[in-house]
C-alpha positions as CSV (number, residue, x, y, z in Angstrom):
1,M,0.0,0.0,0.0
2,M,1.3,3.4,-0.9
3,A,0.9,6.4,1.3
4,P,1.5,9.5,-0.8
5,M,3.2,12.3,1.0
6,K,2.2,15.8,-0.1
7,K,5.1,17.9,0.8
8,V,7.7,20.3,-0.2
9,L,8.4,23.4,1.6
10,T,8.5,27.0,0.9
11,T,11.5,28.8,2.1
12,S,11.3,30.1,5.7
13,L,8.4,32.5,6.2
14,A,8.8,35.5,8.4
15,L,6.1,35.2,11.1
16,G,4.3,37.9,12.9
17,A,4.8,38.9,16.4
18,A,4.9,36.2,19.0
19,L,1.6,35.0,20.3
20,T,0.6,36.6,23.6
21,T,-0.2,33.8,26.1
22,T,-0.2,33.2,29.7
23,A,3.1,33.0,31.5
24,L,3.2,29.2,31.5
25,A,4.9,27.9,28.3
26,Q,5.2,31.1,26.2
27,P,6.0,29.2,23.0
28,R,8.1,31.2,20.5
29,L,7.2,31.2,16.8
30,S,10.2,30.8,14.5
31,A,10.5,31.3,10.8
32,Q,13.2,28.6,10.8
33,S,11.9,26.0,13.3
34,I,8.2,26.9,13.3
35,I,7.6,26.7,17.0
36,V,10.2,26.6,19.8
37,N,10.1,26.2,23.6
38,P,11.9,29.2,25.0
39,V,13.4,27.2,27.8
40,Q,15.7,24.2,27.7
41,P,13.8,21.3,29.2
42,D,15.6,18.0,30.0
43,L,13.3,16.4,27.4
44,S,14.8,16.4,23.9
45,V,13.6,15.2,20.5
46,S,15.3,14.9,17.1
47,V,13.8,14.3,13.7
48,R,15.7,13.2,10.5
49,V,15.0,12.1,7.0
50,D,16.7,9.0,5.6
51,K,19.0,10.9,3.3
52,D,20.4,13.0,6.2
53,A,21.5,11.1,9.3
54,S,22.6,14.3,10.9
55,G,19.3,16.1,10.7
56,N,21.0,19.3,9.8
57,A,21.3,19.2,6.0
58,N,18.7,19.7,3.3
59,P,18.8,16.6,1.0
60,V,16.9,16.4,-2.3
61,Y,14.1,13.9,-3.1
62,R,12.6,13.5,-6.5
63,V,8.8,13.4,-6.9
64,G,7.6,9.8,-6.5
65,E,10.7,8.8,-4.5
66,N,10.2,7.0,-1.2
67,I,11.2,8.7,2.1
68,R,11.5,7.6,5.7
69,I,11.3,9.9,8.7
70,S,12.8,8.9,12.0
71,T,12.5,10.5,15.5
72,T,14.3,9.9,18.7
73,V,13.5,11.0,22.3
74,N,15.6,10.8,25.5
75,R,12.6,10.2,27.7
76,D,9.3,8.3,27.2
77,A,7.2,10.8,25.2
78,Y,4.4,11.2,22.7
79,V,5.7,12.5,19.3
80,Y,3.7,14.4,16.8
81,L,5.1,14.9,13.3
82,F,3.9,17.5,10.8
83,N,5.2,18.3,7.3
84,V,4.8,21.8,5.7
85,D,5.3,21.8,1.9
86,A,6.3,24.6,-0.5
87,T,2.7,25.8,-0.9
88,G,2.0,25.8,2.8
89,E,-0.1,22.6,2.9
90,V,0.4,20.8,6.2
91,T,0.4,17.0,6.5
92,Q,0.1,15.2,9.9
93,I,2.4,12.2,9.7
94,L,2.1,11.0,13.3
95,P,-0.3,10.0,14.7
96,N,-2.0,8.2,11.8
97,R,-4.2,5.2,11.3
98,F,-1.6,2.9,9.8
99,E,-0.1,2.3,13.2
100,S,-2.2,2.5,16.3
101,G,-0.4,4.2,19.2
102,A,2.8,4.5,17.1
103,N,3.4,8.1,18.2
104,F,4.4,6.9,21.7
105,V,8.2,6.5,21.7
106,K,10.2,4.9,24.5
107,A,13.2,6.7,25.9
108,N,16.4,6.5,23.8
109,T,14.7,4.6,21.0
110,T,14.1,5.6,17.4
111,K,10.8,5.5,15.7
112,V,11.0,5.2,11.9
113,F,8.1,5.9,9.6
114,P,7.5,3.7,7.7
115,A,9.4,1.1,9.7
116,A,11.2,-1.9,8.2
117,G,8.6,-4.6,7.5
118,D,5.6,-2.2,7.2
119,T,3.2,-3.0,4.4
120,F,3.1,0.5,3.0
121,T,5.6,3.1,1.7
122,F,5.7,6.8,2.1
123,S,6.4,8.7,-1.2
124,V,7.2,12.3,-1.9
125,D,4.6,14.2,-3.8
126,G,4.7,17.6,-5.5
127,P,4.9,20.6,-5.6
128,V,8.7,21.1,-5.8
129,G,10.4,23.2,-3.2
130,L,11.6,23.2,0.4
131,N,9.8,21.0,3.1
132,K,10.0,21.3,6.8
133,V,9.2,18.3,9.1
134,L,8.3,19.4,12.7
135,A,8.6,17.0,15.6
136,L,6.7,18.0,18.7
137,A,7.4,15.7,21.8
138,S,5.3,15.9,24.9
139,L,5.5,13.9,28.2
140,T,1.7,13.7,28.1
141,P,-0.8,13.1,25.2
142,L,-1.9,16.3,23.4
143,N,-5.4,17.1,22.3
144,L,-5.1,18.0,18.6
145,D,-8.9,18.4,18.0
146,Q,-8.4,22.1,17.1
147,V,-5.4,21.3,14.8
148,S,-6.4,18.2,12.9
149,S,-9.1,15.5,12.6
150,F,-9.8,12.3,10.7
151,K,-12.7,13.2,8.4
152,T,-13.8,9.6,7.7
153,Q,-13.1,6.1,8.9
154,Q,-11.2,5.5,5.7
155,D,-8.8,8.3,6.2
156,Q,-5.3,7.1,7.0
157,F,-4.0,10.6,7.7
158,A,-5.7,13.3,9.6
159,T,-6.6,16.5,7.8
160,V,-4.9,19.6,9.2
161,T,-6.9,22.8,9.3
162,A,-3.9,25.1,9.5
163,R,-2.4,26.4,6.3
164,G,1.2,27.3,6.2
165,Q,3.8,27.2,9.0
166,D,2.6,30.4,10.7
167,Q,-1.0,29.1,11.1
168,L,0.4,25.7,12.3
169,A,2.6,27.4,14.8
170,Q,-0.3,29.5,16.1
171,A,-2.5,26.4,16.5
172,L,0.2,24.3,18.2
173,S,1.1,27.2,20.6
174,I,-2.5,27.1,21.9
175,V,-2.1,23.3,22.5
176,V,1.1,23.5,24.4
177,T,0.6,26.7,26.3
178,P,-1.2,25.0,29.3
179,L,1.6,22.5,29.7
180,P,4.5,23.0,32.1
181,Q,7.5,24.4,30.3
182,T,9.5,21.2,30.9
183,N,6.9,19.0,29.4
184,W,7.3,19.7,25.6
185,V,10.0,20.4,23.1
186,T,10.4,20.6,19.3
187,N,12.9,19.9,16.5
188,T,12.8,20.5,12.7
189,A,14.3,18.7,9.7
190,F,14.5,19.9,6.1
191,F,14.4,18.4,2.7
192,T,13.8,19.7,-0.8
193,V,11.5,18.1,-3.4
194,A,12.7,18.3,-7.0
195,A,10.9,17.4,-10.2
196,Q,11.6,14.0,-11.8
197,T,14.4,14.2,-14.3
198,P,13.2,12.6,-17.5
199,V,15.5,10.1,-19.1
200,Q,16.8,11.7,-22.3
201,T,19.2,9.1,-23.6
202,G,19.4,5.4,-24.2
203,G,22.1,2.7,-24.6
204,L,23.4,0.3,-27.3
205,F,25.1,-3.1,-26.8
206,V,26.6,-4.8,-29.9
207,G,27.8,-8.3,-29.4
208,T,29.9,-10.3,-31.9
209,N,31.4,-13.8,-32.0
210,V,34.8,-12.6,-33.3
211,G,37.4,-10.4,-31.8
212,G,38.6,-7.0,-33.1
213,A,35.1,-5.9,-34.4
214,T,34.4,-2.2,-34.8
215,I,31.0,-0.4,-34.4
216,I,30.1,2.4,-36.8
217,L,27.0,4.3,-35.6
218,N,25.4,6.9,-37.9
219,G,28.7,7.2,-39.8
220,Q,30.7,7.8,-36.7
221,R,33.1,5.2,-35.1
222,L,31.6,4.2,-31.8
223,G,34.3,1.8,-30.6
224,G,34.7,-2.0,-30.1
225,A,32.1,-4.7,-29.9
226,N,30.8,-6.5,-26.7
227,V,30.6,-3.1,-24.9
228,T,27.5,-1.2,-23.7
229,Y,27.5,2.4,-24.9
230,S,25.3,4.9,-23.0
231,N,24.2,8.5,-23.4
232,I,22.9,7.9,-26.9
233,R,20.1,10.2,-28.0
234,P,16.9,8.4,-28.9
235,G,16.4,7.9,-32.6
236,T,16.8,5.5,-35.5
237,Y,20.4,5.0,-36.8
238,P,22.3,3.0,-39.4
239,V,24.8,0.7,-37.8
240,R,27.8,-1.0,-39.5
241,V,29.8,-3.7,-37.8
242,Q,33.3,-4.4,-39.2
243,A,35.6,-7.3,-38.4
244,P,38.9,-8.2,-40.0
245,G,38.6,-10.9,-42.6
246,F,34.8,-10.7,-42.7
247,Q,32.2,-8.9,-44.8
248,D,30.8,-5.8,-43.1
249,F,27.4,-6.3,-41.4
250,S,24.9,-3.4,-41.9
251,T,21.5,-2.8,-40.3
252,T,19.3,-0.1,-38.7
253,I,18.6,0.1,-35.0
254,T,16.3,2.2,-32.9
255,V,17.5,3.7,-29.6
256,R,14.9,4.5,-27.0
257,A,15.1,6.7,-23.9
258,G,15.9,4.7,-20.8
259,V,16.4,1.4,-22.7
260,T,19.5,-0.4,-23.8
261,T,19.1,-1.7,-27.4
262,N,20.8,-5.1,-28.0
263,L,22.3,-6.1,-31.4
264,N,24.1,-9.4,-31.8
265,V,26.1,-10.1,-34.9
266,D,27.4,-13.6,-35.6
267,F,29.9,-13.5,-38.4
268,A,30.1,-16.7,-40.5
269,A,33.5,-18.3,-41.1
270,P,35.1,-16.8,-44.2
271,V,35.0,-19.0,-47.2
272,A,38.0,-19.3,-49.4
273,V,37.2,-19.1,-53.1
274,T,39.5,-21.0,-55.4
275,P,39.5,-19.7,-59.0
276,V,38.6,-22.2,-61.6
277,V,40.9,-22.3,-64.7
278,Q,39.8,-24.1,-67.8
279,P,42.5,-26.4,-69.3
280,A,44.5,-24.5,-72.0
281,Q,45.1,-25.9,-75.4
282,P,48.8,-26.1,-76.3
283,G,50.1,-23.2,-78.3
284,N,47.2,-20.9,-77.1
285,I,49.1,-17.6,-76.4
286,V,46.2,-15.9,-74.5
287,L,45.7,-18.9,-72.2
288,D,49.4,-19.3,-71.7
289,L,49.6,-15.6,-70.6
290,F,46.6,-16.1,-68.3
291,R,48.3,-19.2,-66.8
292,G,51.4,-17.2,-66.2
293,L,49.5,-14.5,-64.4
294,L,48.0,-17.1,-62.1
295,G,51.4,-18.7,-61.6
296,A,49.9,-22.0,-62.5
297,I,52.1,-24.9,-63.4
298,A,50.7,-28.3,-64.3
299,G,50.3,-30.3,-61.2
300,T,50.7,-27.4,-58.8
301,Q,48.2,-25.4,-56.6
302,L,46.8,-22.2,-58.1
303,Q,47.7,-18.9,-56.4
304,D,45.8,-15.8,-55.8
305,P,45.6,-14.2,-59.3
306,A,46.2,-10.7,-57.9
307,R,49.3,-11.9,-56.0
308,S,50.6,-13.7,-59.1
309,A,50.2,-10.6,-61.2
310,Y,51.8,-8.5,-58.5
311,D,54.8,-10.8,-58.1
312,Q,55.3,-10.9,-61.9
313,K,55.3,-7.1,-62.2
314,V,57.6,-6.7,-59.3
315,T,60.0,-9.1,-61.0
316,E,59.9,-7.1,-64.2
317,L,60.6,-3.8,-62.3
318,Q,63.5,-5.4,-60.4
319,R,65.1,-6.4,-63.7
320,Q,64.9,-2.7,-64.6
321,G,66.9,-1.8,-61.5
322,Y,64.2,-1.1,-59.0
323,T,64.4,-2.3,-55.4
324,L,61.2,-3.5,-53.6
325,Q,60.7,-1.4,-50.4
326,S,57.3,-2.6,-49.1
327,T,54.2,-4.7,-49.9
328,R,50.8,-4.1,-48.4
329,Q,47.7,-6.3,-48.9
330,T,44.4,-4.4,-49.5
331,A,40.8,-5.6,-49.6
332,S,41.0,-6.0,-53.4
333,G,44.6,-6.8,-54.0
334,Y,48.1,-5.5,-53.3
335,V,50.1,-2.3,-53.2
336,G,53.9,-2.1,-53.4
337,T,56.6,0.5,-53.4
338,L,59.8,0.2,-55.3
339,Q,62.8,2.5,-55.3
340,G,64.9,3.2,-58.5
341,R,67.9,5.4,-59.2
342,T,65.9,8.4,-60.3
343,G,62.5,7.8,-58.8
344,T,59.9,5.9,-56.8
345,V,57.3,3.5,-58.3
346,T,53.9,2.7,-56.7
347,L,52.6,-0.6,-58.0
348,T,48.8,-1.3,-57.5
349,V,47.2,-4.6,-58.4
350,D,43.4,-4.9,-58.0
351,R,40.9,-7.6,-58.7
352,G,38.4,-6.1,-61.1
353,A,35.0,-7.0,-62.3
354,N,34.4,-10.1,-64.5
355,R,37.5,-11.9,-63.2
356,T,39.9,-9.2,-64.4
357,I,43.2,-8.0,-62.9
358,V,44.0,-4.3,-63.0
359,V,47.7,-3.4,-62.8
360,Q,48.7,0.2,-62.3
361,V,52.3,1.5,-62.2
362,N,52.8,5.1,-61.1
363,E,56.3,6.5,-61.1
364,I,57.7,9.7,-59.6
365,T,61.0,10.7,-61.2
366,V,63.3,13.3,-59.8
367,Y,65.6,15.2,-62.3
368,R,68.6,17.3,-61.3
369,Y,69.5,20.5,-63.2
């Protein structure tokens, strides 16, 4: 069962002149602490919210967040708890109908509301702003008929007639005035209610079955695979997953606020393709040249045609006096650099369409004058 707590307090209100009473208790109205006993009785009470063990801070609670309030006395006493929110609405927390007699607290013990094991929770409601929780402890029960009342048998919390901390202080001062000065004491805790922060971003997890994969999201490199990426704005994005030795995987994903989108990519094992060469007739010059490019010799295993063409061209250039400096494999073939006496040659061999091999030789020559 949920008990909504309407609270959030306005900043301290400057109250009017102190209420004129008899010379018994003479309670003092306070903009900070609502109502204060002007003397220092040996009775003491403290009140705290669960985000502030000291009772002296001003923690923040989001609307809808659960809160627990605790109070401690040094002597057996009856404790009355009130909350004043930012608009001045007053809620009586103790006593209530959830727990009969729960506002009687034994000396040096702590009463927590709601306590562990209770079948209900107490949640913070709007409006946003500063809240004040007033704890009033008395050695004898107080008559709050002029302060609050349960309107129906179904009401779990009493309705407080006072509006704002000044009216609450005035009403409570009438209640405690007849008491001996040593019989009552108060304490005040603070907390601020803040609006719920909407989730503006989502997350993305991309899992793969191979190592070294890279994730490209919306054209931008996101990073490696098998990692959860957060703080991604909601939307629909193209995703490309790259892995060495495998064909790229491309798809479209949708990122939603507050949700991590999962994408799992299983790369199939790469398949080696062996080129098929038709048997050549003896004396066929074209097929003999093609066989040479492939490096095929009767009874031997065929090579990569791009590699065969690359090696053959390198050999030709070496005969012309060039020295091979480097060889680099690309996705479509090979690129090599050769150094000659007067210049540098870049050799590029690519696999073209329709089972063709494209060989390009670019030379940069330096002349002295």
